[in-house]
C-alpha positions in Angstrom: 141.1 53.4 91.4 138.0 51.7 91.7 139.0 50.7 95.3 139.8 54.1 95.5 136.7 55.8 94.4 134.8 52.7 97.0 136.7 53.9 100.0 136.5 57.4 99.3 133.2 58.1 98.3 131.0 54.9 99.1 130.8 54.1 95.7 129.8 57.6 94.6 132.0 59.8 91.8 133.0 63.3 93.0 130.6 65.3 91.1 127.8 63.1 92.1 128.7 63.9 95.8 128.9 67.7 95.0 125.0 67.6 93.4 124.1 65.7 96.5 125.4 67.9 99.1 124.0 71.0 97.0 120.5 69.2 97.0 120.9 68.8 100.9 121.6 72.4 101.2 118.8 73.3 99.2 116.2 71.4 101.2 117.8 72.8 104.3 117.2 76.4 102.9 113.7 75.5 101.9 112.9 74.5 105.5 114.3 77.8 106.8 112.6 79.6 104.8 109.2 78.2 105.3 110.0 78.7 108.9 110.4 82.1 108.3 106.9 82.1 106.8 105.1 80.6 109.5 107.1 82.8 112.0 105.7 85.9 109.7 102.7 85.1 110.1 101.7 83.9 113.3 103.0 87.4 114.1 100.8 88.8 111.3 97.9 87.1 113.1 98.8 88.3 116.6 99.0 91.7 115.0 95.3 91.4 113.5 94.2 89.7 116.8 95.5 92.7 118.8 93.9 94.9 116.2 90.3 93.4 116.3 90.4 92.8 120.2 91.2 97.1 120.3 88.3 97.6 117.4 85.4 95.5 119.1 85.7 97.5 121.9 85.0 100.7 120.0 81.7 102.5 120.1 80.7 102.2 116.2 78.2 104.3 114.2 78.1 102.5 110.4 78.6 105.8 108.0 78.7 104.0 104.8 81.1 106.1 102.5 78.7 106.5 99.5 76.0 108.0 101.9 77.8 110.9 102.6 77.3 113.9 100.4 79.9 115.6 98.9 80.0 118.7 96.7 81.1 118.5 92.9 84.6 119.6 93.5 87.0 120.6 90.7 89.5 117.9 89.5 92.4 119.8 91.1 90.7 119.9 94.3 90.1 115.9 94.1 93.6 115.4 93.1 94.9 117.5 96.4 92.5 115.9 98.8 93.6 112.4 97.7 97.0 113.0 99.4 95.5 113.4 102.6 93.5 111.6 105.3 90.8 113.8 106.7 88.9 113.1 109.8 86.1 115.2 111.4 86.8 115.2 115.6 83.9 116.1 117.8 84.0 116.9 121.6 80.6 116.6 122.8 78.9 118.5 125.8 76.7 115.9 126.7 77.2 115.4 130.4 76.7 111.3 129.9 79.3 109.3 129.1 78.7 107.0 126.2 75.8 109.2 124.5 77.1 109.8 120.9 74.1 110.4 118.8 73.1 113.9 119.6 74.3 116.6 121.7 76.1 120.0 120.5 79.5 119.5 119.4 81.2 122.4 121.3 84.4 121.2 119.8 84.5 120.7 115.9 87.9 120.0 114.6 88.9 119.2 110.9 92.2 117.1 111.1 94.3 116.7 108.1 97.0 114.1 107.7 99.3 114.0 105.2 99.8 110.4 103.6 103.5 111.4 102.5 105.1 112.9 105.3 103.2 112.2 108.4 102.1 116.0 109.3 99.0 116.6 111.1 97.1 119.9 111.1 93.9 121.0 112.7 91.2 123.4 112.3 88.7 124.4 114.6 85.6 125.2 113.2 84.1 127.7 115.7 80.7 126.4 117.0 78.7 129.9 116.9 79.6 129.8 113.1 76.7 130.8 110.6 76.4 128.1 108.4 74.2 125.7 106.3 73.5 122.8 108.7 70.9 121.0 107.0 69.4 121.7 103.6 69.4 125.7 103.8 68.8 125.9 107.3 71.6 128.3 108.4 72.2 127.8 112.2 75.3 127.5 114.5 77.7 124.9 113.4 77.5 123.0 116.4 73.6 122.5 116.2 74.3 120.1 113.0 75.3 117.1 115.3 72.2 117.8 117.9 70.0 117.7 114.8 71.5 114.6 112.9 74.3 113.3 114.7 77.4 112.5 113.4 76.5 111.9 109.4 74.7 115.3 109.1 77.9 117.2 111.1 79.9 115.7 108.2 78.1 116.4 105.8 77.9 120.0 107.1 81.4 120.3 107.1 81.8 118.9 103.3 79.1 121.1 102.1 80.1 124.4 103.5 84.0 124.1 103.4 84.2 121.7 100.0 86.1 118.7 102.0 85.4 114.9 101.3 85.3 113.7 104.9 83.6 110.3 105.4 85.2 109.4 108.9 84.6 111.1 112.6 85.7 110.4 116.2 83.5 111.7 118.7 84.5 112.3 122.3 83.0 113.6 125.5 84.3 115.0 129.3 84.7 111.3 130.5 86.6 110.0 127.4 88.9 113.1 127.5 90.0 113.2 131.3 90.6 109.2 131.8 92.7 109.7 128.6 94.7 112.2 130.1 94.9 110.5 133.4 96.4 107.3 131.7 98.8 109.5 129.6 100.0 110.5 133.4 99.0 114.1 132.8 100.3 116.8 130.5 101.8 120.4 131.3 100.0 123.2 130.5 101.0 127.1 130.6 98.3 128.8 132.8 97.9 132.3 133.1 96.4 134.6 135.8 93.2 135.5 133.8 92.6 132.0 133.3 92.9 130.8 136.7 89.9 131.6 138.4 87.5 130.3 135.6 89.5 127.1 135.2 89.2 126.1 139.2 85.3 126.1 138.7 85.3 124.3 135.5 87.7 121.8 137.7 84.7 121.6 140.4 81.9 121.1 137.5 84.0 118.9 135.4 84.6 116.5 138.6 81.1 116.1 139.4 80.3 115.1 135.5 83.1 112.5 135.5 82.5 111.3 138.7 85.6 112.0 140.5 87.1 115.6 141.9 90.4 117.3 141.3 92.7 119.9 143.1 92.7 124.2 142.3 95.7 125.3 140.1 97.4 128.2 140.4 99.0 130.1 137.2 102.3 129.2 135.8 104.2 128.0 133.2 104.3 124.0 132.6 101.9 123.3 135.4 101.3 119.8 135.5 97.8 119.0 135.0 95.7 115.9 135.5 92.4 114.9 133.4 90.1 116.8 135.3 92.6 119.9 135.3 93.0 119.7 131.6 89.5 119.4 130.2 88.6 122.2 132.5 91.2 124.3 130.8 89.6 123.2 127.5 86.1 124.9 128.6 87.6 128.3 129.7 85.8 130.7 127.4 85.6 134.0 129.3 88.9 135.1 128.9 90.1 137.8 126.5 89.5 136.1 123.2 86.3 134.3 124.3 85.5 131.5 122.2 88.2 131.6 119.6 90.6 131.2 122.6 88.8 128.2 124.0 89.1 126.3 121.1 93.0 127.1 120.8 93.3 125.5 124.4 91.5 122.7 123.2 94.2 122.4 120.3 96.8 122.8 122.8 95.6 120.1 124.9 95.5 117.5 121.9 98.7 118.5 120.6 100.0 117.6 124.5 98.4 114.5 124.5 99.6 113.7 121.2 103.4 114.6 122.3 102.8 112.6 125.6 101.7 109.6 124.0 104.6 109.4 121.5 107.1 109.2 124.6 104.9 106.1 126.3 105.8 102.7 126.3 103.6 99.6 124.2 101.7 98.7 127.8 100.8 102.3 128.7 99.2 103.1 125.2 97.5 99.2 125.6 96.2 100.3 128.8 95.0 103.7 127.2 93.7 102.1 124.2 91.6 99.3 126.5 90.0 101.9 128.9 89.3 104.7 126.2 87.9 102.9 123.2 84.7 102.1 124.5 84.2 105.3 125.6 84.6 106.8 122.0 82.4 106.6 119.0 84.1 106.6 115.3 83.1 105.1 111.8 86.6 104.1 111.2 86.9 100.8 109.9 89.6 98.4 111.1 91.5 98.3 107.8 91.4 102.1 108.3 92.7 102.1 111.5 95.4 99.8 110.7 96.4 101.7 107.8 96.9 104.9 110.0 98.8 102.8 112.8 101.2 101.4 110.6 103.0 104.5 109.8 102.5 106.0 113.2 106.3 106.9 114.0 106.3 109.3 111.1 103.3 111.1 112.6 104.2 114.8 113.8 102.1 117.6 114.8 101.9 120.8 112.2 100.6 124.0 112.5 96.6 124.6 113.9 94.0 127.5 113.6 90.7 128.3 113.6 87.9 128.9 111.0 86.6 131.2 109.9 89.7 133.6 109.5 88.0 136.5 108.5 84.7 137.1 110.7 82.5 139.2 112.5 80.5 138.8 115.6 76.6 139.8 115.3 72.9 138.6 115.9 71.2 137.1 113.0 67.5 137.2 113.5 66.5 135.4 116.7 69.0 133.2 116.7 71.3 135.4 119.2 74.9 136.0 118.7 76.7 134.1 115.8 80.1 134.2 113.8 79.8 135.4 110.7 82.5 134.6 107.8 83.2 137.3 106.0 83.0 136.3 102.6 82.5 132.5 103.2 84.2 131.7 100.0 87.6 133.5 100.8 87.8 131.8 103.9 87.2 128.1 102.2 90.2 129.3 100.2 92.2 130.3 102.9 91.5 126.8 104.8 92.2 124.4 101.8 95.6 126.2 101.4 96.1 125.7 105.1 95.2 122.1 105.5 96.2 120.6 102.3 98.9 123.1 101.0 96.4 123.4 97.8 97.5 126.6 96.0 95.5 125.6 92.8 91.9 125.3 95.0 89.2 126.8 93.5 85.8 126.7 95.2 82.6 124.9 94.1 79.3 126.4 93.0 78.0 125.4 96.1 80.4 127.2 98.2 79.9 130.1 96.0 76.0 129.9 96.6 76.4 129.6 100.5 78.8 132.3 100.4 76.3 134.8 98.7 73.4 133.6 101.0 75.4 134.2 104.0 75.8 137.7 102.6 72.1 138.3 101.8 70.8 136.7 105.4 73.1 138.7 107.5 74.4 141.9 105.5 77.6 141.2 106.2 
């Protein structure tokens, strides 16, 4: 019997052999797990390096969250806003690429991103809207950026609209045209009454960005390049005037978003490399990664213009203004649109501003 044990197990009992094999398998599993951890850490490091490389390319303006003024909001409003990421998007008519600290913001768009389902909504604030742009100075909304840069423009939105925005992105003509070109262009429906103005703007936009483009004809699904699409966003003399122009701006953004979702990684990487140095933003790297990690679930929802109820009229020597007919009611409607917040009620600040606009304008 002893000889049999020695021949079969080299002096080991069957139980001992089993324990030894189990121990060896356990060590092998540990090695595999450690290898997986190393690979995952390496991939995470590469992802971070990739993100950091992009982040370093951006033009950044430091706006500390604690320094941005926000109204005393009701608990219900604060709770509703927690479920969304709100960002201000400014389009600057500065005629000088890379200058983002001043100039009128001819496009002012509040973007809300639903953190749960990824729905993105946009609301254009009409640039000539009569609002408090800085400490009881009522002017056109677009003058806030010209007088105090992105921080004052953000605070103008927060104060008049009961928002809690602390981040922004600013672009100019050059960034917009190049981004659309790198996406391979977009398709637009161009109306008969838009063509003449659009072709004029194609010429002037080409001069601003340093390269020309051809004129277009009316039609459905017309393929346009960056200069042509930017010219389309500048049209404001057809029926609907500036209100229609903001609709065109939102259409172009939506078309760009849809095109970007169809692009491969290399196209998007090239787009980021070329465009990030030409924008200005307050977004931190962690915020960008947070937005990017769920990119697959993002989708465009509805968009609109603000104010909903309005009149156009002269206010003193400031010229033609877009006057909110009861700012308070308009702000309630805005919150219901952007944040699906039926429980929202305005702050005392908005109530006071609404009364001041009625007193100042007679509307």
